[in-house]
C-alpha positions in Angstrom: 69.1 88.6 102.9 67.7 85.7 103.8 65.1 83.7 101.0 62.1 84.8 103.6 63.0 87.9 104.0 64.0 88.7 100.5 60.1 86.7 100.0 58.6 89.7 102.5 60.8 92.4 100.0 58.8 91.3 97.2 55.7 90.6 98.6 55.6 94.2 99.9 56.4 95.5 96.4 54.0 93.1 94.5 51.6 93.8 96.9 51.8 97.8 95.9 51.5 97.0 92.1 55.3 98.4 91.9 57.0 97.4 88.2 61.0 96.3 89.2 63.3 93.8 88.2 65.7 91.8 90.7 69.2 92.4 89.3 72.6 91.3 90.2 74.0 88.3 92.1 70.5 87.5 93.8 69.1 87.2 90.6 71.5 85.0 89.0 71.1 83.0 92.3 67.6 82.5 91.5 67.7 81.4 87.9 70.8 79.0 89.1 73.9 80.0 88.8 76.6 78.9 91.6 77.3 82.2 92.8 78.0 82.8 96.8 75.3 84.0 98.7 74.7 87.8 98.5 74.2 90.1 101.3 71.4 92.2 100.0 68.8 92.2 96.8 69.3 94.8 94.1 66.1 96.2 92.3 65.5 98.1 89.5 62.2 99.6 89.6 60.4 101.5 86.4 61.0 105.3 86.5 57.4 106.0 85.3 56.1 108.8 88.2 52.7 106.5 89.3 55.1 103.6 89.8 57.6 105.7 92.0 54.8 106.8 93.8 53.9 102.8 94.5 57.6 102.4 95.3 57.2 105.5 98.1 54.5 103.7 99.1 55.9 100.6 99.6 58.9 102.0 100.9 57.2 103.5 104.1 55.6 99.9 104.9 58.9 98.5 104.7 59.7 100.8 107.1 63.1 101.5 104.7 65.8 103.5 105.9 69.3 104.9 104.4 71.8 102.5 105.0 75.0 103.9 106.9 78.2 102.3 108.4 77.9 103.0 112.1 74.3 103.3 112.2 72.7 100.3 112.6 69.3 100.7 112.4 69.8 103.2 109.0 68.8 106.8 108.9 65.2 107.8 108.3 64.7 109.9 105.3 61.4 111.1 103.6 60.7 110.3 99.7 58.0 110.6 96.9 57.9 110.1 93.5 59.5 113.5 92.5 62.4 112.6 95.3 62.9 109.2 93.7 62.9 110.0 90.0 66.6 112.4 91.1 68.1 109.0 92.3 70.6 106.9 90.7 71.0 104.7 93.3 69.6 103.8 97.1 71.5 102.0 99.7 68.4 101.0 102.0 67.9 98.8 105.2 64.7 97.3 106.9 63.3 95.1 109.5 64.1 92.2 106.6 67.6 93.4 105.7 69.3 95.2 103.0 68.6 96.0 99.5 69.7 98.4 96.9 67.8 100.7 94.5 69.9 100.9 91.5 67.8 103.0 89.2 70.9 103.2 86.5 72.8 99.6 86.9 75.8 99.3 84.9 75.5 98.2 81.7 72.0 99.1 81.3 71.8 102.9 82.4 68.3 102.7 81.4 67.7 100.6 83.9 64.0 98.7 84.0 63.0 100.2 80.6 66.4 98.7 78.6 66.1 95.3 80.9 62.5 94.5 80.6 62.3 92.8 77.2 64.8 90.2 78.6 63.9 89.5 82.0 62.4 86.1 83.6 60.2 85.4 85.9 61.7 83.7 89.4 60.7 82.5 92.7 61.3 84.0 96.1 59.7 81.7 98.2 55.7 81.7 97.2 56.5 85.4 95.4 57.1 85.6 91.5 59.5 88.8 90.9 60.5 89.7 87.4 64.8 89.5 87.2 67.6 90.3 84.9 68.6 88.0 82.4 71.5 86.0 83.2 73.2 87.6 80.0 72.1 91.0 81.2 73.6 90.5 84.6 77.2 89.1 83.3 77.2 92.1 81.2 76.5 94.4 84.0 78.8 93.0 86.0 81.3 93.2 83.8 80.4 96.9 83.2 80.9 97.5 86.7 84.4 96.0 87.1 84.5 95.9 90.8 86.7 93.0 92.5 83.4 91.0 93.6 81.7 91.2 90.1 85.0 90.6 88.0 84.9 87.0 90.2 81.4 86.4 89.6 82.1 86.8 85.7 83.8 83.2 85.1 80.7 81.2 87.0 78.1 83.6 84.9 80.2 82.9 81.7 80.3 79.0 82.6 76.7 78.9 83.5 75.7 80.7 79.8 77.7 78.7 78.3 76.2 74.8 79.4 72.8 76.2 78.9 71.0 74.1 76.1 
């Protein structure tokens, strides 16, 4: 997802008052970690019912659809605070690009509530967003253990080691 597309995505979330954190590689890159560009943006929202209702409204405005192979525009789905509360992860697409809602990130199963205390503010174009700390991103990638996550760990650790 381009920075301009990500700016629109977080702008819609911000305008609706959604509490969320940017996580994963996009958050690390925004904090200066030299990782390869990522295809999507990963977000973990606060699971509070009122927040999930605002998230549902924002998803409608974004035209979010379930991302699936073979259906370029994605599959439509209906959602509200109650249905979102039962989710663990949603792979979504919208006209701006792909994004994932990760309610239980690897290494931080409580998601937003577990990560917010160490969050940092990042800029995405003209928008501000809170993001998981590089330490938490590294822990999540280590816990996830996927090949792409393991490949990112040396750069994340080097970045952390080189910080004053």
